[in-house]
VODO-923707 format. One line per 8 residues: number of its first residue (from 1); their letters; for each residue x, y, z of N, C-alpha, C, O, CB. Coordinates in steps of 0.2 Angstrom, whole numbers, plus 5000, padded with zeros to 4 digits. Each point is the difference from the previous one (the first is absolute). Glycine has a CB too. Example, Ala and Ser with C-alpha at 12.3 -4.5 7.8 and 13.67 -1.06 7.14 Angstrom:
! VODO-923707
1) as) 5066 4972 5039 4996 5006 5000 5004 5006 5000 5005 4999 5003 4986 4995 5003  5007 5011 4990 5004 5006 5001 4996 5005 5003 5003 5006 5001 5003 4991 4989
END
This chain:
! VODO-923707
1) mrlvklfs) 4807 4791 4903 5003 5003 4995 4999 5007 5000 5005 5004 4998 4994 4986 4995  4995 5013 5008 4999 5007 5000 5004 5003 5006 5002 5006 4999 4986 4992 4996  5013 4999 5010 5003 5003 5006 5008 5001 4998 5003 5005 5002 4989 4989 5006  5010 5001 4988 5007 5001 4998 5001 5006 4995 5005 5003 5000 4997 4984 5001  4993 5014 4995 5000 5005 4995 5000 5007 5004 5004 5005 4998 4991 4988 4993  5001 5007 5014 4999 5006 5004 5007 5002 5004 5002 5005 5000 4985 4993 5001  5016 4997 5001 5006 5000 5004 5005 5003 4995 5004 5004 5002 4993 4987 5006  5004 5006 4986 5005 5002 4995 4999 5007 4998 5005 5004 4999 4995 4984 4997
9) lalmmfal) 4993 5014 5003 4999 5007 4998 5002 5005 5006 5003 5005 4998 4988 4990 4994  5008 5003 5014 5001 5004 5005 5008 5001 5001 5003 5005 5001 4986 4991 5005  5015 4998 4993 5007 5000 5000 5003 5005 4995 5005 5003 5001 4994 4985 5004  4998 5011 4989 5002 5004 4994 4999 5008 5001 5004 5004 4999 4994 4986 4993  4996 5011 5011 4999 5007 5002 5005 5003 5005 5002 5006 5000 4985 4992 4997  5014 4998 5008 5005 5002 5005 5007 5001 4997 5003 5005 5002 4990 4989 5007  5009 5002 4987 5006 5001 4996 5000 5006 4996 5005 5004 5000 4997 4984 5000  4993 5014 4997 5000 5006 4996 5000 5006 5004 5003 5005 4998 4991 4989 4993
17) iscasspq) 5002 5006 5014 5000 5006 5005 5007 5001 5003 5003 5005 5001 4985 4993 5002  5015 4996 4999 5007 5000 5003 5005 5003 4995 5004 5004 5002 4994 4987 5005  5001 5008 4986 5005 5002 4995 4998 5008 4999 5005 5003 4998 4996 4985 4997  4993 5014 5006 4998 5007 4998 5003 5005 5005 5001 5005 4999 4989 4990 4996  5011 5002 5012 5002 5005 5005 5007 5002 4999 5004 4996 4997 4988 4999 5011  5010 5011 4993 5006 5003 4999 5005 4997 5005 4998 5000 5006 4997 5011 4988  5011 4987 5004 5005 4998 5005 5003 5005 5004 5000 5006 4998 5003 4985 4994  4999 5008 5014 5003 5005 5004 5007 5002 4997 5004 4996 4998 4990 5000 5012
25) rtkhynfn) 5007 5010 4990 5006 5003 4997 5006 5000 5005 4998 5002 5006 4995 5005 4986  5013 4992 5006 5006 5000 5004 5002 5007 5001 5000 5004 4995 5003 4985 5002  4998 5013 5009 5003 5007 5002 5007 4999 5002 5002 4996 5004 4986 5009 4999  5016 5000 4995 5007 5000 5002 5002 5006 5004 4997 5006 4999 5005 4988 4990  5002 5005 5016 5002 5006 5005 5007 5001 5000 5004 4995 4999 4986 5002 5008  5012 5009 4994 5007 5002 5000 5000 5006 5005 4995 5003 5002 5008 4993 4987  5003 5006 5014 5001 5005 5004 5002 5006 4996 5002 5000 4995 5001 4993 5015  4996 5013 4993 5001 5007 4997 5008 5001 5001 5002 5003 5005 4986 5001 4997
33) vsssaqkn) 5016 4993 4993 5007 5001 5000 5001 5006 4996 4999 5000 4994 5004 4988 5007  5000 5018 5002 5001 5006 4996 5007 4999 4997 5005 4996 5002 4988 5011 5005  5008 4997 4988 5007 5000 4997 5004 5005 5002 5003 5004 4997 4993 4991 4993  5004 5006 5017 5004 5005 5003 5007 4999 4999 5003 4995 5000 4988 5007 5009  5013 5004 4991 5007 4999 4999 5003 4998 5006 4999 5001 5005 5001 5008 4987  5005 4986 5007 5004 4997 5005 5004 5006 5003 5003 5004 4996 4997 4984 4999  5002 5011 5011 5004 5005 5004 5007 5000 4996 5003 4995 4998 4990 5004 5013  5010 5007 4989 5006 5001 4997 5005 4996 5005 5000 5001 5006 4998 5010 4989
41) sneqtkqv) 5006 4985 5002 5005 4996 5004 5007 5004 4999 5003 5001 4995 4991 4988 5004  5009 5012 5007 5007 5003 5000 5004 4996 5005 4997 4995 5003 4999 5017 4994  5010 4990 5005 5004 4996 5004 4997 5000 5008 5001 4995 5003 5009 5008 4990  4986 5002 5008 4997 5000 5007 4994 4996 5001 4998 4999 5005 5007 5012 4996  4992 4987 4993 4994 4997 5000 5001 4992 5001 5004 4997 4997 4991 5011 4995  5001 4990 5013 5001 4993 5002 4995 4996 4995 4994 5001 5001 5009 5001 5011  5000 4994 4984 4996 4996 4995 4998 4993 5004 5004 4997 5003 5002 5008 4987  4987 4994 5009 4997 4994 5003 4997 4996 4995 4996 5003 4996 5002 5003 5015
49) tvnqlqla) 5004 4988 4987 4997 4996 4995 4995 4995 5003 5002 4996 5005 5009 5005 4988  4983 4999 5005 4995 4995 5002 5002 4994 4996 4998 4999 4994 4993 5010 5008  5012 4987 5001 5004 4994 4997 4995 4994 4999 5001 4997 4995 5009 5007 5010  4985 4995 4999 4996 4994 4999 4993 5001 5004 5000 5003 5005 5010 4990 4994  4985 5005 4997 4993 5000 5003 4997 4994 4999 4999 4998 4995 5000 5014 5003  5001 4984 5008 4997 4993 5000 4993 5000 5002 4998 5003 5005 5014 4992 4997  4984 5002 4994 4993 4999 5002 4998 4993 5002 5003 4995 4998 4994 5014 4994  4998 4991 5013 4998 4994 5002 4996 4996 4994 4998 5004 4996 5000 5000 5016
57) tfldqpgl) 5003 4990 4988 4997 4996 4994 4993 5002 4998 4999 5001 4994 5009 4990 5009  4988 5009 5002 4993 5002 4998 4999 5007 4997 4994 5001 4997 5002 4991 5012  5008 5012 4992 5000 5007 4997 5003 5000 4993 4999 5005 4996 5001 5000 5016  5004 4991 4987 5004 5000 4993 4996 4997 4995 5002 4995 4997 5009 5004 5009  4984 5004 4992 4995 4998 4995 4996 5006 4998 5000 5005 5003 5000 4983 5001  4996 5012 4990 4997 5006 4998 4994 5002 5003 4998 5006 5000 5007 4991 4990  4991 4999 5014 4994 5002 5003 5001 5004 5006 5005 4998 5004 4990 4992 4991  5000 5015 5007 5001 5003 5006 4997 4995 5006 4996 4996 4998 5002 5015 4996
65) viqlgknq) 5005 4989 5012 4999 4996 5005 4996 5003 5006 5001 5006 5001 5009 4988 4996  4985 5002 5005 4996 5002 5006 5001 4995 5005 4999 4994 4999 4992 5013 4994  5010 4995 5013 5000 4995 5006 4994 4999 5003 4996 5005 5002 5016 4998 5000  4985 4991 4998 4994 4998 5003 5001 4997 5007 5003 4994 5000 4991 5005 4989  5004 5004 5016 5002 4997 5007 5007 5000 5001 5004 5004 4998 4986 4989 5001  5012 5002 5005 5007 4999 5002 5004 4996 4995 5006 5001 5000 4991 5001 5012  5000 4993 4985 5004 4995 4997 4998 4999 4992 5003 4995 4997 4999 5000 5014  4994 5009 4987 4998 4999 4993 5001 5007 4996 4999 5005 5002 4992 4986 5002
73) vytstyhr) 5012 5008 4990 5001 5005 4995 4996 4999 4994 4999 4994 4997 5012 5008 5007  4986 5003 4993 4997 5000 4993 5003 5004 4995 5002 5005 5001 4987 4993 5005  5013 4999 4988 5003 5003 4995 4995 5002 4995 4997 4995 4997 5014 4999 5005  4988 5012 4996 4995 5002 4995 5002 4998 4993 5006 5000 4998 4991 5010 5009  4998 4988 4989 5001 4998 4993 5000 5006 4996 5003 5001 4995 4992 4987 5007  5000 5017 5000 4998 5005 4995 5003 5007 5002 5000 5005 4997 4990 4989 5001  5014 5006 5008 5003 5006 5002 5008 4998 5001 5002 4996 5004 4987 5009 5002  5015 4998 4989 5007 4998 5000 5005 5006 5000 4998 5006 4998 4998 4984 4995
81) waqplret) 5010 5009 5008 5005 5005 5000 5002 5001 4992 5000 4995 4997 5004 5002 5015  4997 5009 4987 5001 5001 4992 5007 4998 4998 5001 4999 4994 4992 5011 5007  5012 4989 5004 5006 4997 4999 5002 4996 5006 4997 5001 5005 5007 5009 4987  5001 4986 5007 5002 4996 5006 5001 5004 5006 5003 5005 5000 5003 4987 4993  4991 5005 5013 5000 5004 5006 5007 5002 5003 5001 5005 5002 4988 4989 5000  5015 5001 4997 5007 5002 5002 5003 5006 4997 5003 5005 5003 4999 4983 4999  4997 5013 4991 5002 5006 4997 4996 5006 5002 5003 5005 5000 5001 4987 4990  4990 5007 5010 4996 5006 5002 5002 5002 5007 5000 5007 5001 4990 4989 4992
89) llnilvqe) 5010 5000 5012 5002 5002 5007 5007 5003 5000 5001 5005 5003 4992 4986 5001  5012 5006 4992 5007 5003 5000 5000 5007 4997 5003 5005 5003 5001 4984 4996  4992 5012 4996 5000 5007 4997 4997 5005 5004 5003 5006 5001 4996 4989 4988  4995 5004 5014 4997 5005 5005 5004 5000 5006 5000 5006 5003 4989 4991 4992  5014 4998 5008 5004 5001 5006 5006 5004 4999 5002 5005 5004 4994 4984 4999  5008 5010 4991 5005 5005 4999 4998 5007 4999 5003 5005 5002 5003 4985 4992  4988 5011 5003 4998 5007 4999 4998 5003 5007 5002 5005 5001 4993 4992 4988  5002 4999 5015 4998 5003 5007 5006 5000 5004 5000 5005 5004 4989 4990 4995
97) lnntspvg) 5016 5001 5001 5006 5001 5004 5004 5007 4998 5002 5003 5004 4999 4984 4997  4999 5014 4992 5003 5006 4998 4996 5006 5002 5003 5006 5001 5002 4988 4989  4988 5006 5010 4996 5005 5003 5000 5001 5007 5000 5006 5002 4993 4992 4989  5009 4997 5013 4999 5001 5007 5007 5000 5004 5001 5002 5005 4988 4993 4994  5017 5003 4997 5006 5000 5003 5003 5007 5002 4998 5005 4996 5004 4984 4997  5002 5011 5012 5003 5006 5001 5005 5002 4995 5002 4996 4996 4997 5001 5016  5003 5010 4988 5005 5002 4996 5007 4996 5000 5002 4998 5006 4993 5014 4995  5008 4986 4994 5006 4997 5000 4999 4992 4999 5005 4997 4999 4999 5011 5009
105) ysfnkekp) 4990 4990 4990 4999 4993 4999 4997 5000 4993 4995 5004 4998 5004 4993 5014  5003 4998 4984 4996 4999 4993 4999 4992 5000 5005 4996 5000 5001 5015 4994  4988 4987 5004 4998 4993 4999 5000 4999 4993 4997 5004 4996 4997 4996 5015  5008 4994 4987 4999 4997 4993 4999 4993 5000 5002 4996 5005 5005 5013 4991  4991 4988 4998 4999 4993 5000 5006 4997 4997 5004 5003 4996 4984 4998 5002  5014 4993 5004 5005 4997 4997 4999 4998 4993 4995 4998 4998 5008 4997 5013  5002 5007 4985 4999 4999 4992 5003 4993 4999 5005 4998 5002 4995 5015 4995  4997 4984 4998 5003 4993 4998 5007 5001 4997 5002 5005 4997 4987 4991 5000
113) lsvkgknt) 5015 5000 5005 5007 5000 4998 5004 5005 5003 5006 5002 4997 4991 4993 4992  5001 5009 5016 5003 5005 5003 5006 4998 5004 4999 4994 5003 4991 5013 4996  5015 4996 5002 5005 4998 5004 4999 5003 5007 4999 5006 5001 5009 4994 4990  4992 4996 5014 4998 5002 5007 5006 5004 5003 5006 4997 5000 4986 4993 5001  5007 5016 5000 5006 5004 5003 4999 5000 5008 4998 4995 5003 5002 5012 4987  5002 4998 5013 5000 5001 5007 4993 5004 5002 5000 5002 5006 5013 4998 4994  4982 4999 4996 4994 5003 5002 4997 4997 5006 5001 4994 5001 4997 5009 4987  4998 5000 5016 4996 4997 5005 4994 4996 4996 4997 5002 4995 5005 5007 5014
121) qlfieveq) 4997 4985 4994 4995 4995 4996 4994 4999 5005 5001 4999 5006 5009 4995 4988  4984 5006 5003 4994 4999 5003 4997 4994 4998 4999 4999 4994 4999 5013 5008  5000 4983 5002 4996 4994 4998 4994 5000 5004 4999 5002 5006 5012 4992 4993  4983 5004 4997 4994 5000 5003 4996 4993 4999 5001 4998 4994 4998 5015 5005  4998 4985 5006 4997 4993 5000 4992 5002 5002 4999 5002 5005 5012 4991 4997  4985 5006 4993 4993 5002 5001 4996 4993 5002 5000 4995 4996 5001 5015 4996  4996 4990 5014 4996 4995 5002 4992 5001 4999 4997 4995 4998 5012 5003 5011  4989 5008 4991 4993 5001 4999 5000 5007 4996 5003 5005 5002 4993 4989 5008
129) fnstdqsq) 4999 5006 4985 4999 5006 4996 4993 4999 4997 4999 4999 4994 5013 5004 5004  4983 4998 5007 4993 4998 4997 4995 5004 5005 5002 5003 5005 5002 4986 4991  4990 5011 5002 4994 5002 5004 4997 4994 5004 5002 4994 4998 4996 5016 4994  4998 4992 5012 4997 4994 5004 4992 5001 5001 4998 5006 4998 5013 4993 5009  4986 4996 4995 4993 5001 5001 4998 5003 5006 4994 5001 5001 5004 4989 4993  5007 5013 5009 4999 5004 5006 5001 5007 4999 5001 5004 5004 5002 4987 5003  4997 5011 4986 5000 5007 4998 5007 5003 5001 5000 5006 5003 4988 4995 4999  5017 4995 4997 5007 5003 5001 5004 4999 4994 4999 4995 4996 5000 5003 5016
137) aifsgryw) 5006 5006 4987 5005 4999 4995 5007 4998 5004 5001 5004 5005 4994 5004 4986  5008 4987 5008 5006 4998 5004 5006 4999 4995 5000 4997 4995 4992 4997 5013  5014 5009 4995 5006 4999 4997 5005 4998 5005 5001 5004 5005 4996 5005 4986  5006 4985 5009 5004 4998 5005 5006 4996 4997 5000 4997 4995 4990 5003 5013  5015 5000 4996 5006 4996 4998 5006 5002 5004 5000 5002 5006 4996 4997 4982  5010 5001 5009 5006 5002 5003 5005 5003 4995 5000 4999 4994 4999 4991 5014  5005 5015 4994 5005 5003 4996 5007 5000 5003 5000 5000 5007 4991 5007 4988  5014 4992 5001 5007 5001 5003 5004 5005 4996 4999 5001 4994 5001 4987 5009
145) vykgdktl) 5004 5016 5000 5004 5005 4997 5008 4998 5001 5001 4999 5006 4990 5010 4995  5013 4990 4994 5007 4998 5001 5004 5006 4997 4998 5003 4995 5000 4985 5005  5007 5014 5003 5005 5004 4997 5004 4997 4995 5000 4993 5000 5001 5013 5011  5002 4997 4985 5004 4997 4994 5005 4995 5002 5001 4995 4996 4998 5016 4998  5004 4989 5012 5004 4995 5002 4997 4994 5004 5003 4997 5003 5006 5013 4998  4984 4990 4998 4996 4994 5002 4999 5001 5008 4998 4995 5003 5007 4998 4988  4996 5013 5012 4998 5001 5007 4993 5001 5000 4997 5004 4997 5014 5001 5006  4985 4991 5002 4993 5001 5001 4999 5006 5004 5002 5001 5005 4996 4987 4994
153) lvnqsfri) 4998 5017 4998 4998 5006 5003 4993 4999 5003 4999 5003 5006 5008 5004 4986  4988 4990 5005 4993 5000 5002 4998 4993 4999 5001 4997 4994 4997 5015 5004  4998 4985 5006 4997 4994 4999 4993 5001 5004 5000 4999 5006 5010 4993 4993  4985 5009 4997 4993 5002 5003 4994 4997 4997 5000 4999 4994 5006 5012 5009  4990 4986 5001 4993 4998 4998 4995 5006 5000 5001 5005 5003 5002 4983 5001  4992 5011 4991 4995 5005 5000 4993 4997 4999 5000 4995 4997 5009 5013 4998  4986 4996 5007 4993 4998 4999 4996 5007 5000 5000 5003 5005 5001 4985 5001  4997 5013 4988 4996 5007 4999 4993 4998 4998 4999 4996 4996 5012 5010 5001
161) teklsedg) 4984 4997 5007 4993 4999 4998 4997 5006 4999 5001 5005 5003 4999 4985 5004  4995 5010 4989 4996 5006 4998 4993 4998 5000 4998 4995 4997 5011 5011 4996  4987 4998 5010 4992 4998 5000 4997 5002 4993 5002 5005 4997 4998 4998 5015  4996 4992 4985 4997 5001 4994 4993 5003 5002 4996 4997 5004 5010 4993 4990  4993 5016 5003 4994 5003 5001 4994 5000 4995 4995 5002 5000 5012 5006 5006  4995 4988 4988 4996 4999 4995 5001 4993 4998 5005 4997 5001 4995 5015 4995  4995 4985 5000 5000 4993 4997 5003 5001 4994 5000 5005 4996 4990 4991 5010  5013 4998 4991 5002 5000 4994 5008 5000 4999 5004 5002 5004 4986 5003 4993
169) yphsvkml) 5012 4992 4998 5007 4999 4998 5004 5007 4999 5005 5001 5002 4992 4988 4993  5000 5016 5001 5003 5006 4999 5002 5004 5007 5006 5002 5000 4988 4999 4989  5002 4999 5016 5001 5003 5006 5006 4996 5004 5004 5002 5003 4984 5002 4998  5011 4989 4998 5005 4996 5003 5007 5001 4998 5005 5001 5003 4987 4990 4998  5009 5010 4992 5006 5001 4997 5003 5007 5002 5006 5001 5001 4991 4992 4989  4998 5012 5011 5002 5007 5002 5003 4999 5007 5005 5004 5001 4986 5001 4992  5006 4992 5011 5003 4999 5007 5006 4996 5001 5004 5001 5004 4984 5000 5000  5013 4994 4991 5006 4996 5000 5006 5005 4998 5005 4999 5003 4989 4990 4994
177) qvtitqla) 5004 5016 4999 5006 5005 4998 5001 5004 5006 5006 5002 5001 4990 4998 4987  5000 5002 5016 5001 5003 5006 5005 4996 5005 5004 5003 5003 4984 5003 4996  5011 4988 5001 5004 4996 5004 5007 5000 4998 5005 5000 5004 4986 4993 4999  5010 5007 4990 5007 5001 4997 5003 5006 5002 5006 5000 5002 4991 4993 4989  5000 5013 5009 5002 5006 5002 5003 5000 5007 5005 5002 5002 4987 5004 4990  5004 4991 5013 5001 4999 5007 5007 4996 5001 5004 5001 5004 4984 5000 4999  5012 4993 4993 5006 4996 5000 5007 5005 4998 5005 4999 5003 4988 4990 4995  5006 5014 4997 5005 5005 4998 5003 5004 5005 5006 5002 5001 4989 4998 4987
185) kkisaalt) 5000 5003 5016 5001 5005 5005 5004 4996 5006 5005 5003 5003 4985 5004 4994  5008 4987 5004 5003 4996 5006 5008 4998 4998 5004 5001 5004 4984 4994 4999  5013 5003 4990 5006 4999 4998 5005 5006 5000 5005 5000 5003 4990 4991 4990  5002 5015 5005 5004 5006 5000 5002 5002 5007 5005 5002 5001 4989 5002 4989  5001 4995 5015 5001 5002 5007 5006 4995 5003 5004 5002 5004 4984 5002 4997  5011 4990 4997 5005 4995 5002 5007 5001 4998 5005 4999 5003 4986 4993 4997  5010 5011 4994 5007 5001 4997 5003 5007 5004 5006 5000 5000 4990 4995 4989  4999 5009 5013 5003 5006 5003 5000 5000 5007 5003 5004 5004 4993 5002 4986
193) g) 5001 4989 5013 4999 5000 5007 5006 4997 5004 4999 4999 5006 4989 5000 4992
END
């Protein structure tokens, strides 16, 4: 009987200590999207609409993802995107496309209920957008560019990696933003090449 009381007392003490410890706080991440003015559009400006951004299923959720080995991914519970990743990626990509595009091009997001004109259309499919246990940030997928008359101009796959020089999610997010800038440069070069 005395052993049962000691065990019960120890269990209650463990429960109280567990309750007293502070829970881990959730941290939210976003990219540095500036409110830079969009390029002036005139008749000579080629309008490019980022029409669709499709994410792999494992990325289309709020937690940041880390790839472990070749076949395993870990989704963080306490490190999350501040807004849906698709929206975050689309906003920063349009910003970077406008920052890196040659003169004569203007990029914008497709607006809901907008009438599709003869603008050039950009479609992007994202297969990977995560860090790895091998100290890399990876952004990979495929993009397509169509002229307004549905003529295919570009069909290109991409895989961009950046070395992580620090531990932690903040550095990982920073390097993932670098990969977005690099993709914007590739797309801009493909349009003018």
